[in-house]
CHARMM internal coordinates of N, CA and C (Angstrom, degrees):
IC EDIT
DIST 1 N 1 CA 1.4497
DIST 1 CA 1 C 1.5380
ANGL 1 N 1 CA 1 C 108.29
DIST 1 C 2 N 1.2998
ANGL 1 CA 1 C 2 N 115.68
DIHE 1 N 1 CA 1 C 2 N 133.77
DIST 2 N 2 CA 1.4602
ANGL 1 C 2 N 2 CA 119.63
DIHE 1 CA 1 C 2 N 2 CA -179.01
DIST 2 CA 2 C 1.5328
ANGL 2 N 2 CA 2 C 110.68
DIHE 1 C 2 N 2 CA 2 C -76.48
DIST 2 C 3 N 1.3280
ANGL 2 CA 2 C 3 N 115.92
DIHE 2 N 2 CA 2 C 3 N 161.58
DIST 3 N 3 CA 1.4565
ANGL 2 C 3 N 3 CA 121.34
DIHE 2 CA 2 C 3 N 3 CA 178.94
DIST 3 CA 3 C 1.5303
ANGL 3 N 3 CA 3 C 109.46
DIHE 2 C 3 N 3 CA 3 C -64.86
DIST 3 C 4 N 1.3148
ANGL 3 CA 3 C 4 N 114.59
DIHE 3 N 3 CA 3 C 4 N 134.29
DIST 4 N 4 CA 1.4567
ANGL 3 C 4 N 4 CA 120.04
DIHE 3 CA 3 C 4 N 4 CA -178.13
DIST 4 CA 4 C 1.5229
ANGL 4 N 4 CA 4 C 110.34
DIHE 3 C 4 N 4 CA 4 C -92.82
DIST 4 C 5 N 1.2958
ANGL 4 CA 4 C 5 N 115.98
DIHE 4 N 4 CA 4 C 5 N 133.84
DIST 5 N 5 CA 1.4653
ANGL 4 C 5 N 5 CA 121.95
DIHE 4 CA 4 C 5 N 5 CA -178.55
DIST 5 CA 5 C 1.5317
ANGL 5 N 5 CA 5 C 111.74
DIHE 4 C 5 N 5 CA 5 C -90.30
DIST 5 C 6 N 1.3223
ANGL 5 CA 5 C 6 N 116.91
DIHE 5 N 5 CA 5 C 6 N -35.40
DIST 6 N 6 CA 1.4641
ANGL 5 C 6 N 6 CA 120.95
DIHE 5 CA 5 C 6 N 6 CA -171.95
DIST 6 CA 6 C 1.5262
ANGL 6 N 6 CA 6 C 114.43
DIHE 5 C 6 N 6 CA 6 C -110.52
DIST 6 C 7 N 1.3149
ANGL 6 CA 6 C 7 N 117.82
DIHE 6 N 6 CA 6 C 7 N -9.25
DIST 7 N 7 CA 1.4587
ANGL 6 C 7 N 7 CA 121.36
DIHE 6 CA 6 C 7 N 7 CA -174.37
DIST 7 CA 7 C 1.5229
ANGL 7 N 7 CA 7 C 109.70
DIHE 6 C 7 N 7 CA 7 C -120.13
DIST 7 C 8 N 1.3341
ANGL 7 CA 7 C 8 N 115.49
DIHE 7 N 7 CA 7 C 8 N 137.73
DIST 8 N 8 CA 1.4538
ANGL 7 C 8 N 8 CA 120.47
DIHE 7 CA 7 C 8 N 8 CA 175.66
DIST 8 CA 8 C 1.5175
ANGL 8 N 8 CA 8 C 109.13
DIHE 7 C 8 N 8 CA 8 C -143.98
DIST 8 C 9 N 1.3169
ANGL 8 CA 8 C 9 N 115.14
DIHE 8 N 8 CA 8 C 9 N 169.34
DIST 9 N 9 CA 1.4567
ANGL 8 C 9 N 9 CA 121.62
DIHE 8 CA 8 C 9 N 9 CA 178.34
DIST 9 CA 9 C 1.5215
ANGL 9 N 9 CA 9 C 108.20
DIHE 8 C 9 N 9 CA 9 C -136.86
DIST 9 C 10 N 1.3231
ANGL 9 CA 9 C 10 N 116.07
DIHE 9 N 9 CA 9 C 10 N 127.51
DIST 10 N 10 CA 1.4616
ANGL 9 C 10 N 10 CA 122.24
DIHE 9 CA 9 C 10 N 10 CA -179.35
DIST 10 CA 10 C 1.5252
ANGL 10 N 10 CA 10 C 107.12
DIHE 9 C 10 N 10 CA 10 C -139.63
DIST 10 C 11 N 1.3188
ANGL 10 CA 10 C 11 N 117.01
DIHE 10 N 10 CA 10 C 11 N 124.82
DIST 11 N 11 CA 1.4717
ANGL 10 C 11 N 11 CA 120.82
DIHE 10 CA 10 C 11 N 11 CA -176.99
DIST 11 CA 11 C 1.5255
ANGL 11 N 11 CA 11 C 112.25
DIHE 10 C 11 N 11 CA 11 C -58.26
DIST 11 C 12 N 1.3186
ANGL 11 CA 11 C 12 N 117.19
DIHE 11 N 11 CA 11 C 12 N -21.71
DIST 12 N 12 CA 1.4626
ANGL 11 C 12 N 12 CA 121.16
DIHE 11 CA 11 C 12 N 12 CA -179.16
DIST 12 CA 12 C 1.5323
ANGL 12 N 12 CA 12 C 112.28
DIHE 11 C 12 N 12 CA 12 C -83.65
DIST 12 C 13 N 1.3244
ANGL 12 CA 12 C 13 N 116.73
DIHE 12 N 12 CA 12 C 13 N -10.90
DIST 13 N 13 CA 1.4675
ANGL 12 C 13 N 13 CA 121.42
DIHE 12 CA 12 C 13 N 13 CA -178.89
DIST 13 CA 13 C 1.5227
ANGL 13 N 13 CA 13 C 108.82
DIHE 12 C 13 N 13 CA 13 C -119.56
DIST 13 C 14 N 1.3130
ANGL 13 CA 13 C 14 N 116.13
DIHE 13 N 13 CA 13 C 14 N 119.05
DIST 14 N 14 CA 1.4705
ANGL 13 C 14 N 14 CA 122.73
DIHE 13 CA 13 C 14 N 14 CA 177.44
DIST 14 CA 14 C 1.5337
ANGL 14 N 14 CA 14 C 111.57
DIHE 13 C 14 N 14 CA 14 C 54.87
DIST 14 C 15 N 1.3152
ANGL 14 CA 14 C 15 N 116.73
DIHE 14 N 14 CA 14 C 15 N 33.13
DIST 15 N 15 CA 1.4616
ANGL 14 C 15 N 15 CA 120.65
DIHE 14 CA 14 C 15 N 15 CA 177.08
DIST 15 CA 15 C 1.5177
ANGL 15 N 15 CA 15 C 114.77
DIHE 14 C 15 N 15 CA 15 C 64.96
DIST 15 C 16 N 1.3200
ANGL 15 CA 15 C 16 N 116.96
DIHE 15 N 15 CA 15 C 16 N 19.25
DIST 16 N 16 CA 1.4571
ANGL 15 C 16 N 16 CA 120.98
DIHE 15 CA 15 C 16 N 16 CA 178.73
DIST 16 CA 16 C 1.5160
ANGL 16 N 16 CA 16 C 114.85
DIHE 15 C 16 N 16 CA 16 C 92.08
DIST 16 C 17 N 1.3406
ANGL 16 CA 16 C 17 N 116.98
DIHE 16 N 16 CA 16 C 17 N 1.61
DIST 17 N 17 CA 1.4681
ANGL 16 C 17 N 17 CA 119.00
DIHE 16 CA 16 C 17 N 17 CA 176.18
DIST 17 CA 17 C 1.5200
ANGL 17 N 17 CA 17 C 108.98
DIHE 16 C 17 N 17 CA 17 C -61.80
DIST 17 C 18 N 1.3232
ANGL 17 CA 17 C 18 N 117.99
DIHE 17 N 17 CA 17 C 18 N 142.35
DIST 18 N 18 CA 1.4632
ANGL 17 C 18 N 18 CA 119.01
DIHE 17 CA 17 C 18 N 18 CA 174.15
DIST 18 CA 18 C 1.5269
ANGL 18 N 18 CA 18 C 109.82
DIHE 17 C 18 N 18 CA 18 C -59.66
DIST 18 C 19 N 1.3305
ANGL 18 CA 18 C 19 N 115.38
DIHE 18 N 18 CA 18 C 19 N 127.45
DIST 19 N 19 CA 1.4673
ANGL 18 C 19 N 19 CA 122.76
DIHE 18 CA 18 C 19 N 19 CA 179.83
DIST 19 CA 19 C 1.5182
ANGL 19 N 19 CA 19 C 108.64
DIHE 18 C 19 N 19 CA 19 C -130.03
DIST 19 C 20 N 1.2973
ANGL 19 CA 19 C 20 N 114.63
DIHE 19 N 19 CA 19 C 20 N 162.07
DIST 20 N 20 CA 1.4614
ANGL 19 C 20 N 20 CA 119.30
DIHE 19 CA 19 C 20 N 20 CA 174.35
DIST 20 CA 20 C 1.5312
ANGL 20 N 20 CA 20 C 107.56
DIHE 19 C 20 N 20 CA 20 C -75.34
DIST 20 C 21 N 1.3176
ANGL 20 CA 20 C 21 N 115.28
DIHE 20 N 20 CA 20 C 21 N 131.78
DIST 21 N 21 CA 1.4717
ANGL 20 C 21 N 21 CA 121.26
DIHE 20 CA 20 C 21 N 21 CA -175.47
DIST 21 CA 21 C 1.5286
ANGL 21 N 21 CA 21 C 111.67
DIHE 20 C 21 N 21 CA 21 C -50.71
DIST 21 C 22 N 1.3299
ANGL 21 CA 21 C 22 N 114.25
DIHE 21 N 21 CA 21 C 22 N 136.83
DIST 22 N 22 CA 1.4562
ANGL 21 C 22 N 22 CA 120.35
DIHE 21 CA 21 C 22 N 22 CA 176.68
DIST 22 CA 22 C 1.5135
ANGL 22 N 22 CA 22 C 113.98
DIHE 21 C 22 N 22 CA 22 C 77.08
DIST 22 C 23 N 1.3422
ANGL 22 CA 22 C 23 N 117.06
DIHE 22 N 22 CA 22 C 23 N 6.65
DIST 23 N 23 CA 1.4605
ANGL 22 C 23 N 23 CA 120.92
DIHE 22 CA 22 C 23 N 23 CA 179.84
DIST 23 CA 23 C 1.5229
ANGL 23 N 23 CA 23 C 108.90
DIHE 22 C 23 N 23 CA 23 C -133.73
DIST 23 C 24 N 1.3051
ANGL 23 CA 23 C 24 N 115.53
DIHE 23 N 23 CA 23 C 24 N 174.96
DIST 24 N 24 CA 1.4643
ANGL 23 C 24 N 24 CA 121.99
DIHE 23 CA 23 C 24 N 24 CA 169.77
DIST 24 CA 24 C 1.5295
ANGL 24 N 24 CA 24 C 108.71
DIHE 23 C 24 N 24 CA 24 C -113.74
DIST 24 C 25 N 1.3179
ANGL 24 CA 24 C 25 N 115.13
DIHE 24 N 24 CA 24 C 25 N 30.61
DIST 25 N 25 CA 1.4636
ANGL 24 C 25 N 25 CA 121.45
DIHE 24 CA 24 C 25 N 25 CA 177.61
DIST 25 CA 25 C 1.5257
ANGL 25 N 25 CA 25 C 107.47
DIHE 24 C 25 N 25 CA 25 C -91.34
DIST 25 C 26 N 1.3312
ANGL 25 CA 25 C 26 N 115.80
DIHE 25 N 25 CA 25 C 26 N 111.79
DIST 26 N 26 CA 1.4609
ANGL 25 C 26 N 26 CA 120.22
DIHE 25 CA 25 C 26 N 26 CA -179.99
DIST 26 CA 26 C 1.5280
ANGL 26 N 26 CA 26 C 110.54
DIHE 25 C 26 N 26 CA 26 C -72.91
DIST 26 C 27 N 1.3062
ANGL 26 CA 26 C 27 N 115.43
DIHE 26 N 26 CA 26 C 27 N 138.95
DIST 27 N 27 CA 1.4592
ANGL 26 C 27 N 27 CA 120.89
DIHE 26 CA 26 C 27 N 27 CA 178.44
DIST 27 CA 27 C 1.5291
ANGL 27 N 27 CA 27 C 110.00
DIHE 26 C 27 N 27 CA 27 C -57.96
DIST 27 C 28 N 1.3322
ANGL 27 CA 27 C 28 N 117.34
DIHE 27 N 27 CA 27 C 28 N -40.03
DIST 28 N 28 CA 1.4676
ANGL 27 C 28 N 28 CA 119.89
DIHE 27 CA 27 C 28 N 28 CA -178.51
DIST 28 CA 28 C 1.5268
ANGL 28 N 28 CA 28 C 111.61
DIHE 27 C 28 N 28 CA 28 C -63.85
DIST 28 C 29 N 1.3242
ANGL 28 CA 28 C 29 N 118.29
DIHE 28 N 28 CA 28 C 29 N -30.47
DIST 29 N 29 CA 1.4644
ANGL 28 C 29 N 29 CA 121.27
DIHE 28 CA 28 C 29 N 29 CA 177.88
DIST 29 CA 29 C 1.5267
ANGL 29 N 29 CA 29 C 110.49
DIHE 28 C 29 N 29 CA 29 C -62.50
DIST 29 C 30 N 1.3114
ANGL 29 CA 29 C 30 N 116.02
DIHE 29 N 29 CA 29 C 30 N -44.94
DIST 30 N 30 CA 1.4633
ANGL 29 C 30 N 30 CA 121.07
DIHE 29 CA 29 C 30 N 30 CA -179.57
DIST 30 CA 30 C 1.5267
ANGL 30 N 30 CA 30 C 110.63
DIHE 29 C 30 N 30 CA 30 C -69.59
DIST 30 C 31 N 1.3351
ANGL 30 CA 30 C 31 N 116.87
DIHE 30 N 30 CA 30 C 31 N -44.40
DIST 31 N 31 CA 1.4659
ANGL 30 C 31 N 31 CA 119.58
DIHE 30 CA 30 C 31 N 31 CA 179.74
DIST 31 CA 31 C 1.5266
ANGL 31 N 31 CA 31 C 111.24
DIHE 30 C 31 N 31 CA 31 C -64.13
DIST 31 C 32 N 1.3277
ANGL 31 CA 31 C 32 N 117.09
DIHE 31 N 31 CA 31 C 32 N -37.80
DIST 32 N 32 CA 1.4687
ANGL 31 C 32 N 32 CA 119.75
DIHE 31 CA 31 C 32 N 32 CA 177.05
DIST 32 CA 32 C 1.5194
ANGL 32 N 32 CA 32 C 111.37
DIHE 31 C 32 N 32 CA 32 C -64.64
DIST 32 C 33 N 1.3228
ANGL 32 CA 32 C 33 N 117.45
DIHE 32 N 32 CA 32 C 33 N -40.19
DIST 33 N 33 CA 1.4641
ANGL 32 C 33 N 33 CA 120.48
DIHE 32 CA 32 C 33 N 33 CA 178.19
DIST 33 CA 33 C 1.5207
ANGL 33 N 33 CA 33 C 110.67
DIHE 32 C 33 N 33 CA 33 C -62.74
DIST 33 C 34 N 1.3192
ANGL 33 CA 33 C 34 N 116.16
DIHE 33 N 33 CA 33 C 34 N -43.43
DIST 34 N 34 CA 1.4657
ANGL 33 C 34 N 34 CA 119.73
DIHE 33 CA 33 C 34 N 34 CA 179.55
DIST 34 CA 34 C 1.5269
ANGL 34 N 34 CA 34 C 111.25
DIHE 33 C 34 N 34 CA 34 C -66.06
DIST 34 C 35 N 1.3289
ANGL 34 CA 34 C 35 N 116.71
DIHE 34 N 34 CA 34 C 35 N -41.15
DIST 35 N 35 CA 1.4680
ANGL 34 C 35 N 35 CA 119.02
DIHE 34 CA 34 C 35 N 35 CA -178.90
DIST 35 CA 35 C 1.5289
ANGL 35 N 35 CA 35 C 111.60
DIHE 34 C 35 N 35 CA 35 C -70.58
DIST 35 C 36 N 1.3260
ANGL 35 CA 35 C 36 N 116.79
DIHE 35 N 35 CA 35 C 36 N -21.98
DIST 36 N 36 CA 1.4695
ANGL 35 C 36 N 36 CA 120.65
DIHE 35 CA 35 C 36 N 36 CA 177.52
DIST 36 CA 36 C 1.5175
ANGL 36 N 36 CA 36 C 112.12
DIHE 35 C 36 N 36 CA 36 C -82.10
DIST 36 C 37 N 1.3358
ANGL 36 CA 36 C 37 N 116.46
DIHE 36 N 36 CA 36 C 37 N -5.38
DIST 37 N 37 CA 1.4587
ANGL 36 C 37 N 37 CA 119.73
DIHE 36 CA 36 C 37 N 37 CA 175.80
DIST 37 CA 37 C 1.5087
ANGL 37 N 37 CA 37 C 115.94
DIHE 36 C 37 N 37 CA 37 C 113.63
DIST 37 C 38 N 1.3273
ANGL 37 CA 37 C 38 N 117.12
DIHE 37 N 37 CA 37 C 38 N -3.95
DIST 38 N 38 CA 1.4704
ANGL 37 C 38 N 38 CA 118.11
DIHE 37 CA 37 C 38 N 38 CA 176.34
DIST 38 CA 38 C 1.5247
ANGL 38 N 38 CA 38 C 109.36
DIHE 37 C 38 N 38 CA 38 C -66.25
DIST 38 C 39 N 1.3048
ANGL 38 CA 38 C 39 N 116.49
DIHE 38 N 38 CA 38 C 39 N 143.70
DIST 39 N 39 CA 1.4586
ANGL 38 C 39 N 39 CA 120.50
DIHE 38 CA 38 C 39 N 39 CA 177.22
DIST 39 CA 39 C 1.5252
ANGL 39 N 39 CA 39 C 109.55
DIHE 38 C 39 N 39 CA 39 C -80.37
DIST 39 C 40 N 1.3075
ANGL 39 CA 39 C 40 N 115.35
DIHE 39 N 39 CA 39 C 40 N 162.99
DIST 40 N 40 CA 1.4680
ANGL 39 C 40 N 40 CA 120.02
DIHE 39 CA 39 C 40 N 40 CA 175.69
DIST 40 CA 40 C 1.5265
ANGL 40 N 40 CA 40 C 109.52
DIHE 39 C 40 N 40 CA 40 C -59.03
DIST 40 C 41 N 1.3205
ANGL 40 CA 40 C 41 N 116.81
DIHE 40 N 40 CA 40 C 41 N -42.19
DIST 41 N 41 CA 1.4723
ANGL 40 C 41 N 41 CA 120.04
DIHE 40 CA 40 C 41 N 41 CA 179.49
DIST 41 CA 41 C 1.5245
ANGL 41 N 41 CA 41 C 111.83
DIHE 40 C 41 N 41 CA 41 C -60.26
DIST 41 C 42 N 1.3260
ANGL 41 CA 41 C 42 N 117.08
DIHE 41 N 41 CA 41 C 42 N -40.43
DIST 42 N 42 CA 1.4644
ANGL 41 C 42 N 42 CA 120.59
DIHE 41 CA 41 C 42 N 42 CA 178.60
DIST 42 CA 42 C 1.5256
ANGL 42 N 42 CA 42 C 110.71
DIHE 41 C 42 N 42 CA 42 C -64.27
DIST 42 C 43 N 1.3249
ANGL 42 CA 42 C 43 N 116.53
DIHE 42 N 42 CA 42 C 43 N -44.67
DIST 43 N 43 CA 1.4703
ANGL 42 C 43 N 43 CA 120.31
DIHE 42 CA 42 C 43 N 43 CA 178.79
DIST 43 CA 43 C 1.5234
ANGL 43 N 43 CA 43 C 109.87
DIHE 42 C 43 N 43 CA 43 C -60.92
DIST 43 C 44 N 1.3116
ANGL 43 CA 43 C 44 N 117.20
DIHE 43 N 43 CA 43 C 44 N -43.42
DIST 44 N 44 CA 1.4677
ANGL 43 C 44 N 44 CA 120.36
DIHE 43 CA 43 C 44 N 44 CA -179.24
DIST 44 CA 44 C 1.5244
ANGL 44 N 44 CA 44 C 111.52
DIHE 43 C 44 N 44 CA 44 C -65.72
DIST 44 C 45 N 1.3263
ANGL 44 CA 44 C 45 N 117.79
DIHE 44 N 44 CA 44 C 45 N -31.69
DIST 45 N 45 CA 1.4705
ANGL 44 C 45 N 45 CA 120.48
DIHE 44 CA 44 C 45 N 45 CA 175.83
DIST 45 CA 45 C 1.5204
ANGL 45 N 45 CA 45 C 110.80
DIHE 44 C 45 N 45 CA 45 C -68.49
DIST 45 C 46 N 1.3392
ANGL 45 CA 45 C 46 N 116.92
DIHE 45 N 45 CA 45 C 46 N -38.32
DIST 46 N 46 CA 1.4613
ANGL 45 C 46 N 46 CA 120.86
DIHE 45 CA 45 C 46 N 46 CA 179.69
DIST 46 CA 46 C 1.5334
ANGL 46 N 46 CA 46 C 112.19
DIHE 45 C 46 N 46 CA 46 C -74.48
DIST 46 C 47 N 1.3134
ANGL 46 CA 46 C 47 N 116.74
DIHE 46 N 46 CA 46 C 47 N -28.41
DIST 47 N 47 CA 1.4685
ANGL 46 C 47 N 47 CA 122.69
DIHE 46 CA 46 C 47 N 47 CA -178.05
DIST 47 CA 47 C 1.5300
ANGL 47 N 47 CA 47 C 109.41
DIHE 46 C 47 N 47 CA 47 C -127.08
DIST 47 C 48 N 1.3323
ANGL 47 CA 47 C 48 N 116.85
DIHE 47 N 47 CA 47 C 48 N 77.19
DIST 48 N 48 CA 1.4702
ANGL 47 C 48 N 48 CA 120.16
DIHE 47 CA 47 C 48 N 48 CA -174.32
DIST 48 CA 48 C 1.5346
ANGL 48 N 48 CA 48 C 114.73
DIHE 47 C 48 N 48 CA 48 C -64.80
DIST 48 C 49 N 1.3407
ANGL 48 CA 48 C 49 N 117.79
DIHE 48 N 48 CA 48 C 49 N -12.48
DIST 49 N 49 CA 1.4659
ANGL 48 C 49 N 49 CA 119.68
DIHE 48 CA 48 C 49 N 49 CA 176.49
DIST 49 CA 49 C 1.5233
ANGL 49 N 49 CA 49 C 112.17
DIHE 48 C 49 N 49 CA 49 C -76.83
DIST 49 C 50 N 1.3314
ANGL 49 CA 49 C 50 N 116.80
DIHE 49 N 49 CA 49 C 50 N -11.77
DIST 50 N 50 CA 1.4604
ANGL 49 C 50 N 50 CA 120.99
DIHE 49 CA 49 C 50 N 50 CA -177.39
DIST 50 CA 50 C 1.5280
ANGL 50 N 50 CA 50 C 111.45
DIHE 49 C 50 N 50 CA 50 C -97.84
DIST 50 C 51 N 1.3173
ANGL 50 CA 50 C 51 N 114.72
DIHE 50 N 50 CA 50 C 51 N 158.74
DIST 51 N 51 CA 1.4625
ANGL 50 C 51 N 51 CA 122.27
DIHE 50 CA 50 C 51 N 51 CA 176.04
DIST 51 CA 51 C 1.5295
ANGL 51 N 51 CA 51 C 108.51
DIHE 50 C 51 N 51 CA 51 C -127.86
DIST 51 C 52 N 1.2972
ANGL 51 CA 51 C 52 N 116.15
DIHE 51 N 51 CA 51 C 52 N 173.33
DIST 52 N 52 CA 1.4642
ANGL 51 C 52 N 52 CA 119.14
DIHE 51 CA 51 C 52 N 52 CA 176.67
DIST 52 CA 52 C 1.5290
ANGL 52 N 52 CA 52 C 110.91
DIHE 51 C 52 N 52 CA 52 C -61.69
DIST 52 C 53 N 1.3075
ANGL 52 CA 52 C 53 N 117.77
DIHE 52 N 52 CA 52 C 53 N -29.02
DIST 53 N 53 CA 1.4706
ANGL 52 C 53 N 53 CA 120.68
DIHE 52 CA 52 C 53 N 53 CA 177.34
DIST 53 CA 53 C 1.5266
ANGL 53 N 53 CA 53 C 111.10
DIHE 52 C 53 N 53 CA 53 C -64.09
DIST 53 C 54 N 1.3165
ANGL 53 CA 53 C 54 N 117.00
DIHE 53 N 53 CA 53 C 54 N -37.94
DIST 54 N 54 CA 1.4683
ANGL 53 C 54 N 54 CA 120.66
DIHE 53 CA 53 C 54 N 54 CA 176.07
DIST 54 CA 54 C 1.5255
ANGL 54 N 54 CA 54 C 110.03
DIHE 53 C 54 N 54 CA 54 C -61.19
DIST 54 C 55 N 1.3160
ANGL 54 CA 54 C 55 N 116.07
DIHE 54 N 54 CA 54 C 55 N -45.47
DIST 55 N 55 CA 1.4595
ANGL 54 C 55 N 55 CA 120.56
DIHE 54 CA 54 C 55 N 55 CA -177.41
DIST 55 CA 55 C 1.5264
ANGL 55 N 55 CA 55 C 110.84
DIHE 54 C 55 N 55 CA 55 C -67.03
DIST 55 C 56 N 1.3123
ANGL 55 CA 55 C 56 N 117.25
DIHE 55 N 55 CA 55 C 56 N -41.12
DIST 56 N 56 CA 1.4701
ANGL 55 C 56 N 56 CA 120.19
DIHE 55 CA 55 C 56 N 56 CA 177.57
DIST 56 CA 56 C 1.5278
ANGL 56 N 56 CA 56 C 110.37
DIHE 55 C 56 N 56 CA 56 C -59.90
DIST 56 C 57 N 1.3338
ANGL 56 CA 56 C 57 N 116.21
DIHE 56 N 56 CA 56 C 57 N -42.21
DIST 57 N 57 CA 1.4630
ANGL 56 C 57 N 57 CA 118.86
DIHE 56 CA 56 C 57 N 57 CA 179.59
DIST 57 CA 57 C 1.5326
ANGL 57 N 57 CA 57 C 110.86
DIHE 56 C 57 N 57 CA 57 C -65.87
DIST 57 C 58 N 1.3312
ANGL 57 CA 57 C 58 N 117.47
DIHE 57 N 57 CA 57 C 58 N -37.21
DIST 58 N 58 CA 1.4661
ANGL 57 C 58 N 58 CA 120.87
DIHE 57 CA 57 C 58 N 58 CA 176.89
DIST 58 CA 58 C 1.5202
ANGL 58 N 58 CA 58 C 110.72
DIHE 57 C 58 N 58 CA 58 C -62.19
DIST 58 C 59 N 1.3260
ANGL 58 CA 58 C 59 N 117.39
DIHE 58 N 58 CA 58 C 59 N -43.41
DIST 59 N 59 CA 1.4699
ANGL 58 C 59 N 59 CA 120.89
DIHE 58 CA 58 C 59 N 59 CA 176.70
DIST 59 CA 59 C 1.5238
ANGL 59 N 59 CA 59 C 110.33
DIHE 58 C 59 N 59 CA 59 C -61.97
DIST 59 C 60 N 1.3113
ANGL 59 CA 59 C 60 N 116.64
DIHE 59 N 59 CA 59 C 60 N -41.84
DIST 60 N 60 CA 1.4636
ANGL 59 C 60 N 60 CA 120.40
DIHE 59 CA 59 C 60 N 60 CA 179.07
DIST 60 CA 60 C 1.5163
ANGL 60 N 60 CA 60 C 111.84
DIHE 59 C 60 N 60 CA 60 C -63.89
DIST 60 C 61 N 1.3320
ANGL 60 CA 60 C 61 N 117.16
DIHE 60 N 60 CA 60 C 61 N -41.23
DIST 61 N 61 CA 1.4585
ANGL 60 C 61 N 61 CA 120.87
DIHE 60 CA 60 C 61 N 61 CA 177.60
DIST 61 CA 61 C 1.5237
ANGL 61 N 61 CA 61 C 110.12
DIHE 60 C 61 N 61 CA 61 C -62.79
DIST 61 C 62 N 1.3262
ANGL 61 CA 61 C 62 N 116.88
DIHE 61 N 61 CA 61 C 62 N -44.62
DIST 62 N 62 CA 1.4635
ANGL 61 C 62 N 62 CA 120.61
DIHE 61 CA 61 C 62 N 62 CA 178.87
DIST 62 CA 62 C 1.5329
ANGL 62 N 62 CA 62 C 110.61
DIHE 61 C 62 N 62 CA 62 C -60.29
DIST 62 C 63 N 1.3049
ANGL 62 CA 62 C 63 N 117.01
DIHE 62 N 62 CA 62 C 63 N -42.43
DIST 63 N 63 CA 1.4622
ANGL 62 C 63 N 63 CA 120.74
DIHE 62 CA 62 C 63 N 63 CA 178.76
DIST 63 CA 63 C 1.5260
ANGL 63 N 63 CA 63 C 111.03
DIHE 62 C 63 N 63 CA 63 C -64.47
DIST 63 C 64 N 1.3252
ANGL 63 CA 63 C 64 N 117.06
DIHE 63 N 63 CA 63 C 64 N -42.87
DIST 64 N 64 CA 1.4652
ANGL 63 C 64 N 64 CA 120.87
DIHE 63 CA 63 C 64 N 64 CA 177.89
DIST 64 CA 64 C 1.5253
ANGL 64 N 64 CA 64 C 111.07
DIHE 63 C 64 N 64 CA 64 C -61.77
DIST 64 C 65 N 1.3174
ANGL 64 CA 64 C 65 N 117.51
DIHE 64 N 64 CA 64 C 65 N -41.93
DIST 65 N 65 CA 1.4586
ANGL 64 C 65 N 65 CA 120.74
DIHE 64 CA 64 C 65 N 65 CA -179.14
DIST 65 CA 65 C 1.5298
ANGL 65 N 65 CA 65 C 111.43
DIHE 64 C 65 N 65 CA 65 C -67.28
DIST 65 C 66 N 1.3153
ANGL 65 CA 65 C 66 N 116.84
DIHE 65 N 65 CA 65 C 66 N -36.02
DIST 66 N 66 CA 1.4672
ANGL 65 C 66 N 66 CA 120.08
DIHE 65 CA 65 C 66 N 66 CA 177.48
DIST 66 CA 66 C 1.5216
ANGL 66 N 66 CA 66 C 111.26
DIHE 65 C 66 N 66 CA 66 C -69.21
DIST 66 C 67 N 1.3162
ANGL 66 CA 66 C 67 N 117.40
DIHE 66 N 66 CA 66 C 67 N -26.69
DIST 67 N 67 CA 1.4564
ANGL 66 C 67 N 67 CA 121.85
DIHE 66 CA 66 C 67 N 67 CA -178.88
DIST 67 CA 67 C 1.5213
ANGL 67 N 67 CA 67 C 111.70
DIHE 66 C 67 N 67 CA 67 C -89.30
DIST 67 C 68 N 1.3312
ANGL 67 CA 67 C 68 N 117.66
DIHE 67 N 67 CA 67 C 68 N -4.37
DIST 68 N 68 CA 1.4650
ANGL 67 C 68 N 68 CA 121.80
DIHE 67 CA 67 C 68 N 68 CA -174.09
DIST 68 CA 68 C 1.5172
ANGL 68 N 68 CA 68 C 112.20
DIHE 67 C 68 N 68 CA 68 C -62.17
DIST 68 C 69 N 1.2979
ANGL 68 CA 68 C 69 N 117.66
DIHE 68 N 68 CA 68 C 69 N -43.28
DIST 69 N 69 CA 1.4500
ANGL 68 C 69 N 69 CA 121.33
DIHE 68 CA 68 C 69 N 69 CA 176.70
DIST 69 CA 69 C 1.5244
ANGL 69 N 69 CA 69 C 108.71
DIHE 68 C 69 N 69 CA 69 C -146.37
DIST 69 C 70 N 1.2965
ANGL 69 CA 69 C 70 N 114.31
DIHE 69 N 69 CA 69 C 70 N 164.51
DIST 70 N 70 CA 1.4640
ANGL 69 C 70 N 70 CA 118.36
DIHE 69 CA 69 C 70 N 70 CA -178.58
DIST 70 CA 70 C 1.5211
ANGL 70 N 70 CA 70 C 110.04
DIHE 69 C 70 N 70 CA 70 C -63.36
DIST 70 C 71 N 1.2969
ANGL 70 CA 70 C 71 N 116.00
DIHE 70 N 70 CA 70 C 71 N 131.42
DIST 71 N 71 CA 1.4560
ANGL 70 C 71 N 71 CA 122.20
DIHE 70 CA 70 C 71 N 71 CA 178.33
DIST 71 CA 71 C 1.5140
ANGL 71 N 71 CA 71 C 108.66
DIHE 70 C 71 N 71 CA 71 C -113.23
DIST 71 C 72 N 1.3062
ANGL 71 CA 71 C 72 N 116.69
DIHE 71 N 71 CA 71 C 72 N 135.15
DIST 72 N 72 CA 1.4496
ANGL 71 C 72 N 72 CA 121.20
DIHE 71 CA 71 C 72 N 72 CA 175.18
DIST 72 CA 72 C 1.5212
ANGL 72 N 72 CA 72 C 106.91
DIHE 71 C 72 N 72 CA 72 C -101.75
DIST 72 C 73 N 1.3191
ANGL 72 CA 72 C 73 N 115.69
DIHE 72 N 72 CA 72 C 73 N 120.09
DIST 73 N 73 CA 1.4516
ANGL 72 C 73 N 73 CA 121.55
DIHE 72 CA 72 C 73 N 73 CA -179.99
DIST 73 CA 73 C 1.5090
ANGL 73 N 73 CA 73 C 107.39
DIHE 72 C 73 N 73 CA 73 C -106.48
DIST 73 C 74 N 1.3419
ANGL 73 CA 73 C 74 N 117.06
DIHE 73 N 73 CA 73 C 74 N 117.45
DIST 74 N 74 CA 1.4618
ANGL 73 C 74 N 74 CA 119.22
DIHE 73 CA 73 C 74 N 74 CA -177.60
DIST 74 CA 74 C 1.5226
ANGL 74 N 74 CA 74 C 111.96
DIHE 73 C 74 N 74 CA 74 C -62.46
DIST 74 C 75 N 1.3122
ANGL 74 CA 74 C 75 N 115.15
DIHE 74 N 74 CA 74 C 75 N 144.42
DIST 75 N 75 CA 1.4621
ANGL 74 C 75 N 75 CA 121.27
DIHE 74 CA 74 C 75 N 75 CA -179.93
DIST 75 CA 75 C 1.5039
ANGL 75 N 75 CA 75 C 111.28
DIHE 74 C 75 N 75 CA 75 C -76.79
END
COOR INIT
IC SEED 1 N 1 CA 1 C
IC BUILD
């Protein structure tokens, strides 16, 4: 996994959930909003501290985590 510029994890912040640096915005919150159908523009309006670069890095992290080990997805 490459070094992350916008995402960090600290046990003292949000219980260690990956968050966008300098915020208490959990990466999973943004990814859940996007997967529920919110547009990138809508997410950015709700979280003005974020940019499209933050979202791209979140997608990349999610992809890296899915590739970490073999996942069995039930049919």
